[in-house]
C-alpha positions as CSV (number, residue, x, y, z in Angstrom):
1,M,0.0,-0.1,0.0
2,T,1.4,3.3,-0.9
3,T,0.6,6.6,1.0
4,P,-2.1,9.0,-0.3
5,I,0.5,11.8,-0.6
6,R,2.6,9.8,-3.1
7,K,1.1,11.3,-6.2
8,Y,1.9,14.7,-5.0
9,V,5.7,14.0,-4.2
10,E,8.5,14.7,-6.6
11,Y,11.9,13.8,-5.9
12,E,14.5,16.4,-6.8
13,P,18.2,16.0,-5.7
14,T,19.2,19.4,-4.2
15,Y,22.8,20.3,-2.6
16,F,22.7,22.8,0.1
17,K,25.8,25.1,0.4
18,M,24.8,26.4,3.8
19,T,25.0,25.0,7.4
20,E,22.8,25.8,10.4
21,T,25.1,28.3,11.4
22,S,25.1,30.2,8.0
23,K,23.6,33.6,8.1
24,D,21.8,32.3,5.1
25,Y,20.0,29.5,6.8
26,G,16.7,31.2,7.9
27,L,15.5,28.5,10.3
28,V,17.8,29.0,13.3
29,G,18.9,32.0,15.1
30,Q,17.8,34.4,17.8
31,P,14.0,34.6,18.3
32,S,12.6,37.1,15.7
33,E,9.4,37.7,13.7
34,E,11.3,36.7,10.8
35,L,12.3,33.3,12.1
36,D,8.8,32.6,13.4
37,K,7.6,33.5,9.7
38,N,10.1,31.1,8.2
39,W,9.0,28.3,10.4
40,S,5.3,29.0,9.9
41,N,5.8,28.9,6.2
42,I,7.2,25.4,6.3
43,M,4.9,24.2,9.2
44,Q,1.8,25.0,7.3
45,Y,2.0,21.7,5.4
46,F,2.9,19.7,8.5
47,Y,-0.8,18.4,9.0
48,A,-2.7,16.6,6.3
49,E,-5.9,14.6,6.0
50,I,-6.2,11.0,4.9
51,P,-9.5,9.2,3.9
52,K,-11.2,7.1,6.4
53,E,-10.7,4.1,3.9
54,Y,-7.1,4.3,4.2
55,M,-7.1,4.2,8.0
56,Q,-9.3,1.2,7.7
57,K,-6.9,-0.6,5.4
58,L,-4.1,0.2,8.0
59,G,-6.4,-1.1,10.8
60,R,-5.6,2.0,12.9
61,E,-8.9,3.9,13.1
62,R,-8.8,3.6,17.0
63,E,-5.4,5.3,17.1
64,G,-6.3,8.2,14.7
65,I,-7.9,11.5,15.3
66,R,-11.2,11.5,13.3
67,L,-12.1,14.9,11.6
68,P,-15.7,16.1,11.4
69,N,-15.7,15.2,7.8
70,G,-14.9,11.4,8.4
71,N,-11.3,11.7,7.4
72,Y,-8.3,11.4,9.8
73,L,-5.6,13.9,10.7
74,A,-2.2,12.9,9.8
75,N,1.3,14.4,9.5
76,Y,4.2,13.9,7.5
77,A,7.6,13.8,9.3
78,F,9.4,15.4,6.2
79,I,10.2,18.6,8.1
80,H,12.0,16.9,10.9
81,Q,13.8,14.7,8.4
82,L,15.0,17.7,6.3
83,H,16.2,19.3,9.6
84,C,18.4,16.3,10.4
85,L,19.7,16.1,7.0
86,V,20.9,19.5,7.1
87,Q,22.7,18.8,10.5
88,I,24.3,15.7,9.0
89,L,25.5,17.4,5.9
90,S,27.1,20.3,7.9
91,L,29.5,17.9,9.9
């Protein structure tokens, strides 16, 4: 079984020339409105909705958070994964 998001995902190799300590890396630094805005821009896609039928196929309806429309709340951990990748690449 594939994830419902698969049809929306494109793989594109990208090389980052910056590290977390770079001034160009806009996701770390002293608290600021700009930093909050940058994180909000990414985090807007953190939560998603998956169909009830998908949860039934997984047998996990009792573990999920059901939304008023019958679908379930989901999140994809890609943001955390990307952050860890940046840390590894900067070693």
